[in-house]
ROSE-4610 file (N, C-alpha, C; in Angstrom, 1 decimal, always signed):
// ROSE-4610
residu = [M/M/M/V/V/V/L/L/L/A/A/A/T/T/T/E/E/E/Y/Y/Y/V/V/V/V/V/V/T/T/T/T/T/T/A/A/A/P/P/P/F/F/F/T/T/T/V/V/V/R/R/R/R/R/R/T/T/T/V/V/V/K/K/K/W/W/W/G/G/G/H/H/H/C/C/C/D/D/D/P/P/P/A/A/A/G/G/G/V/V/V/V/V/V/Y/Y/Y/T/T/T/V/V/V/V/V/V/F/F/F/G/G/G/E/E/E/Y/Y/Y/V/V/V/I/I/I/S/S/S/T/T/T/A/A/A/E/E/E/L/L/L/F/F/F/Y/Y/Y/Q/Q/Q/H/H/H/L/L/L/F/F/F/Q/Q/Q/K/K/K/G/G/G/A/A/A/Q/Q/Q/R/R/R/Q/Q/Q/S/S/S/Q/Q/Q/R/R/R/T/T/T/F/F/F/G/G/G/T/T/T/P/P/P/T/T/T/R/R/R/A/A/A/L/L/L/T/T/T/F/F/F/D/D/D/F/F/F/Q/Q/Q/H/H/H/S/S/S/L/L/L/W/W/W/P/P/P/G/G/G/D/D/D/K/K/K/F/F/F/D/D/D/T/T/T/E/E/E/V/V/V/H/H/H/I/I/I/G/G/G/R/R/R/I/I/I/G/G/G/E/E/E/H/H/H/T/T/T/Y/Y/Y/E/E/E/L/L/L/L/L/L/M/M/M/E/E/E/A/A/A/T/T/T/N/N/N/Q/Q/Q/E/E/E/G/G/G/K/K/K/T/T/T/V/V/V/F/F/F/T/T/T/A/A/A/C/C/C/L/L/L/T/T/T/P/P/P/I/I/I/C/C/C/V/V/V/A/A/A/P/P/P/N/N/N/E/E/E/R/R/R/R/R/R/A/A/A/I/I/I/A/A/A/I/I/I/P/P/P/S/S/S/N/N/N/F/F/F/R/R/R/A/A/A/K/K/K/L/L/L/Q/Q/Q/S/S/S/Y/Y/Y/K/K/K/Q/Q/Q/Q/Q/Q/C/C/C/A/A/A/G/G/G]
num = [1/1/1/2/2/2/3/3/3/4/4/4/5/5/5/6/6/6/7/7/7/8/8/8/9/9/9/10/10/10/11/11/11/12/12/12/13/13/13/14/14/14/15/15/15/16/16/16/17/17/17/18/18/18/19/19/19/20/20/20/21/21/21/22/22/22/23/23/23/24/24/24/25/25/25/26/26/26/27/27/27/28/28/28/29/29/29/30/30/30/31/31/31/32/32/32/33/33/33/34/34/34/35/35/35/36/36/36/37/37/37/38/38/38/39/39/39/40/40/40/41/41/41/42/42/42/43/43/43/44/44/44/45/45/45/46/46/46/47/47/47/48/48/48/49/49/49/50/50/50/51/51/51/52/52/52/53/53/53/54/54/54/55/55/55/56/56/56/57/57/57/58/58/58/59/59/59/60/60/60/61/61/61/62/62/62/63/63/63/64/64/64/65/65/65/66/66/66/67/67/67/68/68/68/69/69/69/70/70/70/71/71/71/72/72/72/73/73/73/74/74/74/75/75/75/76/76/76/77/77/77/78/78/78/79/79/79/80/80/80/81/81/81/82/82/82/83/83/83/84/84/84/85/85/85/86/86/86/87/87/87/88/88/88/89/89/89/90/90/90/91/91/91/92/92/92/93/93/93/94/94/94/95/95/95/96/96/96/97/97/97/98/98/98/99/99/99/100/100/100/101/101/101/102/102/102/103/103/103/104/104/104/105/105/105/106/106/106/107/107/107/108/108/108/109/109/109/110/110/110/111/111/111/112/112/112/113/113/113/114/114/114/115/115/115/116/116/116/117/117/117/118/118/118/119/119/119/120/120/120/121/121/121/122/122/122/123/123/123/124/124/124/125/125/125/126/126/126/127/127/127/128/128/128/129/129/129/130/130/130/131/131/131/132/132/132/133/133/133/134/134/134/135/135/135/136/136/136/137/137/137/138/138/138/139/139/139/140/140/140/141/141/141/142/142/142/143/143/143/144/144/144/145/145/145/146/146/146/147/147/147/148/148/148/149/149/149/150/150/150]
x = [-10.9/-11.4/-10.4/-9.9/-9.1/-10.1/-10.1/-10.9/-9.9/-10.1/-9.2/-9.6/-8.6/-8.8/-8.7/-8.2/-8.0/-8.0/-8.7/-8.6/-9.1/-8.7/-8.9/-10.5/-11.3/-12.7/-12.8/-12.1/-12.1/-10.9/-10.6/-9.3/-9.3/-10.6/-10.7/-12.0/-11.9/-10.7/-10.2/-8.9/-8.4/-9.0/-9.5/-10.2/-9.9/-9.4/-9.2/-10.3/-10.9/-11.9/-11.0/-11.2/-10.4/-11.4/-11.2/-12.0/-10.9/-11.3/-10.5/-10.3/-9.1/-8.9/-8.8/-9.2/-9.3/-7.9/-7.0/-5.5/-5.0/-5.7/-5.4/-6.0/-6.6/-7.5/-6.8/-7.1/-6.7/-7.8/-7.5/-8.5/-9.9/-9.9/-11.3/-12.0/-11.3/-11.9/-11.6/-10.8/-10.5/-9.2/-9.2/-8.0/-6.8/-5.6/-4.5/-4.1/-3.7/-3.3/-2.3/-1.3/-0.1/-0.6/-1.7/-2.2/-2.8/-3.3/-3.7/-2.6/-1.4/-0.3/+0.0/+0.0/+0.0/-1.1/-2.4/-3.5/-3.0/-2.6/-2.2/-1.1/+0.0/+1.2/+0.7/+0.0/-0.6/-1.3/-2.2/-3.0/-2.2/-1.0/-0.3/+0.5/+1.0/+1.6/+0.8/-0.6/-1.3/-1.7/-1.7/-1.9/-0.8/+0.5/+1.7/+1.6/+1.3/+1.2/+0.2/-1.0/-2.0/-1.4/-0.7/-0.2/+0.8/+1.6/+2.6/+2.2/+0.9/+0.5/+1.3/+2.0/+2.7/+2.8/+3.4/+3.5/+4.6/+4.7/+5.7/+7.1/+7.9/+9.3/+10.1/+11.2/+12.1/+13.0/+13.3/+14.0/+15.3/+15.9/+17.1/+16.9/+15.6/+15.2/+14.7/+14.5/+14.0/+15.0/+14.7/+15.7/+15.6/+14.5/+14.4/+13.5/+13.7/+12.8/+11.9/+10.8/+9.7/+9.5/+10.5/+10.2/+9.3/+8.7/+7.8/+8.5/+8.0/+8.6/+7.7/+6.5/+5.4/+4.2/+3.4/+2.2/+1.3/+0.1/-0.8/-2.1/-2.8/-4.2/-5.0/-6.4/-7.5/-8.5/-8.6/-9.6/-10.9/-12.0/-13.2/-14.2/-14.0/-14.7/-13.9/-14.3/-13.5/-13.8/-12.9/-13.2/-13.2/-13.9/-13.9/-13.7/-13.4/-13.0/-14.4/-14.0/-15.0/-15.5/-15.3/-15.7/-15.1/-15.9/-15.4/-15.3/-14.2/-14.1/-13.3/-13.7/-13.0/-12.2/-10.9/-9.9/-9.6/-10.0/-9.9/-8.7/-8.0/-6.7/-6.9/-6.4/-6.4/-4.9/-4.5/-3.2/-3.4/-2.6/-2.7/-1.4/-0.8/+0.4/+1.5/+2.0/+3.1/+4.2/+5.3/+6.5/+7.6/+8.8/+9.9/+10.3/+10.5/+11.0/+9.9/+8.8/+7.7/+6.3/+5.5/+4.0/+3.1/+1.9/+0.9/+0.0/-0.2/-1.3/-2.3/-3.5/-4.7/-5.5/-5.8/-6.7/-7.8/-8.9/-10.1/-10.8/-10.9/-11.5/-12.9/-13.8/-15.2/-15.8/-16.7/-17.2/-18.4/-19.0/-20.0/-21.4/-21.5/-22.5/-22.3/-21.0/-20.6/-20.1/-19.8/-19.2/-17.7/-17.0/-15.5/-15.1/-14.2/-13.4/-12.3/-11.5/-10.2/-9.8/-9.0/-8.4/-7.0/-6.1/-4.7/-4.0/-2.8/-2.0/-0.6/-0.2/+1.1/+1.9/+3.1/+4.0/+5.2/+5.5/+6.7/+7.7/+8.9/+10.1/+10.8/+11.1/+11.9/+13.5/+13.9/+15.4/+16.1/+17.5/+18.4/+18.5/+18.4/+18.2/+19.5/+20.5/+21.9/+22.5/+22.1/+22.7/+21.8/+20.5/+19.5/+19.5/+19.6/+19.6/+18.4/+17.7/+16.5/+16.9/+15.9/+16.2/+14.7/+14.7/+13.6/+12.7/+11.3/+10.4/+10.7/+11.0/+11.4/+10.1/+10.5/+9.5/+8.4/+8.6/+7.6/+6.7/+7.2/+6.4/+5.5/+6.2/+5.4/+4.2/+4.6/+3.5/+2.2/+2.6/+1.6/+0.7/+1.6/+0.8/-0.1/+0.4/-0.5/-1.7/-1.5/-2.5/-3.6/-3.2/-4.3/-5.0/-4.2/-5.0/-5.9/-5.6/-6.5/-7.7/-7.5/-8.5/-9.5/-9.1/-10.0/-10.6/-10.1/-10.6/-11.9/-12.1/-13.2/-14.4]
y = [-66.1/-65.2/-65.6/-64.6/-64.6/-64.3/-65.1/-64.8/-64.4/-63.2/-62.7/-63.3/-63.8/-64.3/-63.2/-62.1/-60.9/-59.6/-58.7/-57.3/-56.3/-55.1/-53.9/-53.5/-53.3/-53.0/-51.5/-50.9/-49.7/-49.1/-47.9/-47.3/-46.7/-46.4/-45.7/-46.1/-47.1/-47.8/-48.8/-49.0/-50.0/-51.3/-51.8/-53.2/-54.0/-55.3/-56.2/-57.4/-57.7/-58.9/-60.1/-61.2/-62.4/-63.5/-64.3/-65.7/-66.8/-67.7/-68.8/-69.8/-70.2/-71.1/-72.6/-73.6/-74.9/-75.4/-75.0/-75.5/-74.7/-73.8/-73.2/-74.0/-75.1/-75.9/-77.2/-77.6/-79.0/-80.0/-81.4/-82.3/-82.1/-81.5/-81.4/-80.1/-79.3/-78.2/-76.8/-76.9/-75.7/-75.0/-73.7/-73.0/-73.4/-73.7/-74.0/-72.6/-72.9/-71.8/-70.8/-71.4/-70.6/-69.8/-70.0/-69.2/-67.9/-67.9/-66.6/-65.6/-66.1/-65.2/-64.6/-65.6/-64.9/-64.0/-64.2/-63.2/-61.8/-61.9/-60.6/-59.9/-60.6/-60.1/-59.5/-60.3/-59.9/-58.5/-58.5/-57.4/-56.1/-56.4/-55.2/-54.8/-55.7/-55.2/-54.4/-54.8/-54.0/-52.6/-52.7/-51.4/-50.4/-51.0/-50.2/-49.5/-50.4/-49.8/-48.7/-48.8/-47.8/-46.5/-46.7/-45.7/-44.8/-45.4/-44.8/-44.6/-45.0/-44.7/-45.4/-46.5/-47.1/-48.6/-49.4/-50.8/-51.1/-52.3/-52.8/-52.6/-51.9/-51.7/-52.9/-53.1/-54.2/-53.9/-54.9/-54.8/-53.8/-53.9/-53.0/-51.6/-51.2/-49.8/-49.2/-49.9/-49.5/-49.0/-47.8/-47.2/-47.8/-48.5/-49.3/-50.4/-51.4/-52.6/-52.6/-53.5/-53.5/-55.0/-55.7/-57.2/-57.3/-58.3/-58.5/-58.7/-57.8/-58.0/-58.8/-58.7/-59.5/-59.7/-60.8/-61.1/-61.7/-61.3/-62.0/-62.1/-63.2/-63.6/-63.7/-63.5/-63.9/-64.6/-65.9/-66.6/-66.8/-66.4/-66.4/-67.4/-67.5/-68.3/-69.0/-70.2/-70.9/-70.3/-70.6/-70.2/-71.7/-71.7/-72.8/-72.5/-73.4/-73.2/-72.5/-71.5/-70.6/-69.4/-69.4/-68.3/-67.0/-66.0/-64.7/-63.9/-63.1/-62.4/-61.0/-60.0/-58.8/-58.5/-57.9/-57.7/-56.1/-55.5/-54.0/-53.7/-52.5/-52.2/-50.9/-50.9/-49.7/-49.6/-48.4/-48.1/-48.1/-48.9/-48.8/-47.9/-48.3/-47.6/-47.2/-46.1/-45.7/-45.4/-46.1/-45.9/-45.3/-45.4/-45.0/-45.7/-47.1/-48.0/-49.0/-49.1/-50.0/-49.3/-49.9/-49.4/-50.6/-50.5/-51.7/-51.4/-52.5/-52.6/-53.6/-52.9/-53.8/-54.2/-55.5/-55.9/-56.7/-56.5/-57.3/-57.9/-59.1/-59.9/-60.3/-60.0/-60.4/-61.1/-62.1/-62.9/-62.0/-62.6/-62.0/-61.7/-62.5/-62.2/-61.2/-60.5/-59.5/-60.0/-61.2/-61.8/-61.8/-61.5/-61.4/-62.8/-63.0/-64.3/-64.3/-63.2/-63.1/-61.6/-61.5/-60.1/-60.4/-59.4/-59.7/-58.3/-58.3/-57.2/-57.6/-56.9/-57.1/-55.9/-56.3/-55.1/-55.2/-54.4/-54.4/-53.5/-53.7/-52.8/-52.2/-51.1/-50.5/-50.8/-51.3/-51.6/-51.0/-50.8/-50.4/-51.7/-51.7/-52.8/-53.8/-53.2/-53.9/-54.3/-53.5/-53.8/-54.6/-54.7/-55.4/-54.9/-53.4/-52.9/-51.9/-51.8/-51.0/-49.6/-48.8/-47.4/-46.7/-45.3/-44.7/-44.7/-44.9/-44.8/-43.5/-43.7/-42.5/-41.5/-40.1/-39.1/-39.1/-39.5/-39.4/-40.6/-41.7/-42.9/-42.7/-42.1/-41.8/-40.9/-39.9/-38.9/-39.6/-40.6/-41.2/-42.2/-42.9/-43.7/-42.8/-41.7/-40.8/-40.1/-39.8/-39.3/-40.3/-41.6/-42.6/-42.8/-43.0/-43.2/-42.1/-40.8/-39.8/-39.9/-40.2/-40.3/-41.2/-42.4/-43.5/-43.4/-42.4/-42.1/-41.4/-40.6/-39.6/-39.9]
z = [-35.6/-34.6/-33.3/-32.7/-31.4/-30.2/-29.3/-28.1/-27.0/-26.6/-25.5/-24.2/-23.2/-22.0/-20.9/-21.2/-20.4/-21.1/-20.6/-21.2/-20.2/-20.5/-19.5/-19.8/-18.7/-18.7/-18.5/-17.4/-17.0/-16.5/-16.6/-16.1/-14.8/-14.2/-13.0/-12.3/-11.4/-11.0/-12.2/-12.1/-13.3/-13.0/-14.1/-13.9/-15.1/-14.8/-15.8/-15.6/-16.8/-16.9/-17.5/-16.8/-17.2/-17.2/-18.2/-18.3/-17.9/-17.0/-16.5/-17.6/-17.9/-18.9/-18.3/-19.1/-18.7/-18.1/-18.8/-18.4/-17.2/-16.6/-15.4/-14.2/-14.4/-13.3/-13.1/-12.0/-11.6/-12.2/-11.9/-12.5/-11.9/-10.6/-10.2/-10.7/-11.5/-12.2/-11.4/-10.4/-9.7/-10.0/-10.0/-10.4/-9.5/-10.1/-9.2/-8.4/-7.3/-6.3/-7.1/-7.6/-8.2/-9.4/-9.9/-11.1/-10.6/-9.4/-8.8/-8.8/-8.5/-8.6/-10.0/-10.9/-12.5/-12.7/-12.3/-12.5/-11.9/-10.6/-9.9/-10.7/-11.2/-11.8/-13.2/-13.9/-15.1/-15.0/-14.0/-13.8/-13.5/-12.6/-12.3/-13.6/-14.5/-15.6/-16.6/-16.7/-17.4/-16.8/-15.5/-14.8/-15.1/-15.0/-15.3/-16.6/-17.6/-19.1/-19.2/-18.3/-18.3/-17.6/-16.5/-15.8/-16.5/-17.4/-18.2/-19.5/-19.9/-21.3/-22.4/-22.2/-23.2/-22.9/-23.9/-23.8/-22.8/-22.5/-21.5/-22.2/-21.2/-21.7/-21.6/-22.5/-22.3/-20.9/-20.3/-18.9/-19.2/-20.3/-20.4/-20.5/-20.8/-21.0/-19.6/-18.8/-17.4/-16.6/-15.9/-15.1/-13.6/-13.3/-12.0/-12.2/-11.3/-11.3/-10.2/-10.4/-9.3/-8.9/-8.3/-8.1/-6.8/-6.7/-5.6/-4.3/-3.3/-1.9/-1.1/-1.3/-0.7/-1.6/-1.3/-1.9/-1.0/-0.6/+0.2/-0.4/-0.1/-0.7/+0.4/+0.1/+0.9/-0.2/-0.1/-1.2/-0.4/-1.2/-0.7/-1.5/-2.7/-3.6/-4.8/-5.2/-6.3/-7.5/-8.5/-9.9/-10.7/-11.7/-12.6/-14.0/-14.9/-16.3/-16.9/-17.7/-18.2/-17.4/-16.1/-15.2/-15.8/-15.7/-15.9/-14.6/-14.3/-13.1/-13.4/-12.6/-12.7/-11.5/-11.9/-10.8/-10.9/-9.8/-9.6/-8.8/-9.2/-8.7/-7.9/-6.6/-5.9/-5.4/-4.9/-4.3/-2.8/-2.0/-0.5/-0.1/+0.9/+1.4/+0.3/+0.3/-0.5/+0.4/+0.5/+1.4/+0.7/+1.3/+0.7/-0.6/-0.3/-1.4/-1.9/-1.1/-1.5/-1.6/-2.3/-2.4/-2.4/-2.4/-2.2/-3.4/-4.2/-5.1/-4.5/-4.2/-3.5/-4.6/-4.7/-5.8/-5.2/-5.9/-5.4/-6.6/-6.6/-7.7/-7.4/-8.3/-8.1/-9.4/-9.0/-10.2/-10.8/-11.9/-12.5/-11.6/-10.5/-9.5/-8.6/-8.7/-7.8/-6.4/-6.4/-5.1/-5.2/-4.1/-4.0/-4.1/-5.0/-5.3/-4.4/-4.5/-3.7/-3.6/-2.5/-2.5/-2.4/-2.9/-2.8/-2.5/-2.0/-1.8/-2.3/-3.5/-4.1/-3.5/-3.0/-2.4/-3.3/-4.4/-5.1/-4.4/-4.6/-4.0/-5.2/-5.3/-6.3/-6.1/-7.1/-7.0/-8.3/-8.1/-9.1/-10.0/-11.3/-12.0/-12.2/-12.0/-12.2/-10.9/-9.8/-8.6/-7.6/-7.9/-7.0/-5.7/-5.4/-4.2/-4.1/-2.9/-2.8/-3.1/-3.8/-4.1/-3.8/-3.6/-3.3/-4.5/-4.4/-5.4/-6.3/-7.6/-8.4/-8.4/-8.4/-8.2/-9.2/-10.3/-11.5/-11.2/-10.8/-10.5/-9.2/-8.2/-7.1/-7.4/-8.2/-8.5/-9.3/-10.1/-10.9/-9.9/-9.0/-8.0/-7.1/-6.5/-5.8/-6.6/-7.8/-8.7/-8.8/-9.2/-9.3/-8.1/-7.0/-5.6/-5.4/-5.7/-5.4/-6.3/-7.5/-8.5/-8.2/-7.6/-7.3/-5.8/-4.9/-3.7/-3.8/-4.9/-4.9/-5.7]
């Protein structure tokens, strides 16, 4: 039997449930700070798969990249091995080259564990220069944002 440590719970708003692994924690049992970045990036990748209704594409098949321009956190509660928490994704500002994925993680008691703002920037994959958010991607971001606003 395989035990999943992360899976999609709902798609509107997009929510990932995760269980903290023992190896993600320091000797005191608290999640390493850097692991929160992995949680956010993993949630973003699952969100993109949902948005485009397909599995992750190989980098060589992508017409644009979305490296991280900025990532901010506000930590409010600790997580311990075995804790389960949900991370909900919302869309913030959509600019010319960048957009914001706003995430709020809550524990099983409904308390906010952390909030994060991931700001990717769209780039030409072989040139690593900023490009305008592709129109089909922009439309999907805007549609999701409107879907979750109502």
